[in-house]
Structure formats: C-alpha cells, structure tokens
C-alpha positions in Angstrom: 104.1 121.6 70.5 101.2 120.3 72.3 100.9 119.6 76.1 98.8 117.2 77.9 97.7 117.4 81.4 98.1 113.5 82.3 95.6 113.4 85.5 96.1 110.9 88.3 93.5 108.8 86.7 95.3 108.0 83.1 97.8 105.8 84.0 98.8 102.1 82.4 101.0 99.3 84.6 101.6 96.0 83.7 103.4 93.6 87.2 105.1 90.1 86.2 102.7 88.4 87.9 99.0 88.7 89.5 98.4 88.8 93.7 99.0 85.6 95.4 101.1 84.1 92.0 104.9 83.6 91.1 106.8 85.1 89.0 109.0 81.7 87.9 111.6 83.6 86.3 111.1 87.4 85.7 111.5 88.2 82.6 108.6 91.3 81.7 111.7 93.7 82.0 113.9 92.5 79.3 111.0 91.7 77.1 109.6 95.2 77.6 113.1 96.4 76.7 113.3 95.0 73.4 109.4 96.0 72.4 110.8 99.3 72.9 113.9 99.0 70.7 111.6 97.1 68.0 111.9 99.1 65.0 108.3 97.7 64.2 106.8 99.2 67.0 105.1 102.8 65.7 105.6 104.1 69.4 102.3 104.0 71.2 103.1 102.9 74.3 99.5 100.9 74.8 100.4 98.5 72.3 104.2 98.2 73.5 102.8 97.0 76.9 100.1 95.1 75.2 103.0 93.1 72.8 104.9 92.6 76.7 101.8 91.2 78.5 100.9 88.8 75.2 105.5 87.7 75.4 105.1 87.4 78.6 101.9 84.8 79.1 103.2 82.6 76.2 107.3 82.4 76.9 106.9 81.7 80.3 104.1 78.6 81.1 102.4 79.5 84.4 102.7 82.9 85.3 100.1 85.2 85.1 101.3 88.4 84.2 98.8 91.8 84.9 98.1 94.7 82.7 96.1 98.0 83.4 95.4 100.6 81.9 93.1 103.8 82.1 94.4 106.0 79.9 92.3 108.1 77.5 94.9 109.6 74.8 97.4 107.9 72.9 100.4 108.1 74.7 103.5 107.7 72.2 106.7 107.0 73.4 107.7 107.6 68.9 111.9 108.2 68.7 112.9 107.8 71.6 115.6 105.3 70.6 116.8 106.7 67.9 120.8 105.1 66.7 
C-alpha cells in the first residue's frame, strides 16, 4: 500500500456561509453525508465537496457557501460506506 505524507499545505475545507453572511438553514452536513453515501460517487473527495457546494447554493437560496482546496493529489475515500 502506498502512503502519502500529507503536508500542512494540502487541505480542503467548506463552510456553510462566507464571513459576514448567515447560514439560514444549515443543510451542509446532511448534504455532504448524502454525497458520501451516493453510490454514483467514485470516492474523490474533491468532487464530493464540489457536488455538496453546488447543491447547497442551489437548494438554499441566499446562502453563500465557501469551498477551498489546496490539494495537490487526488484524495479518494473509495469504499468507506460498504453495505
């Protein structure tokens, strides 16, 4: 098994609302959990965050979520939710 040493510079974050705005209905965690469990996802954490970000912006009008990533490698969570 290959081990990658993830440095402090490799991070991925998402917050429900950018600074200065309110999270009207904090749906981010449930949406993120749904994306993690979705069998169509291939385990790529960046794509899962991106889909969650898009759903949050679309389904909760007026909320401005923030998504940041400095990942330099693909980070996969493949098969973490096996039935």
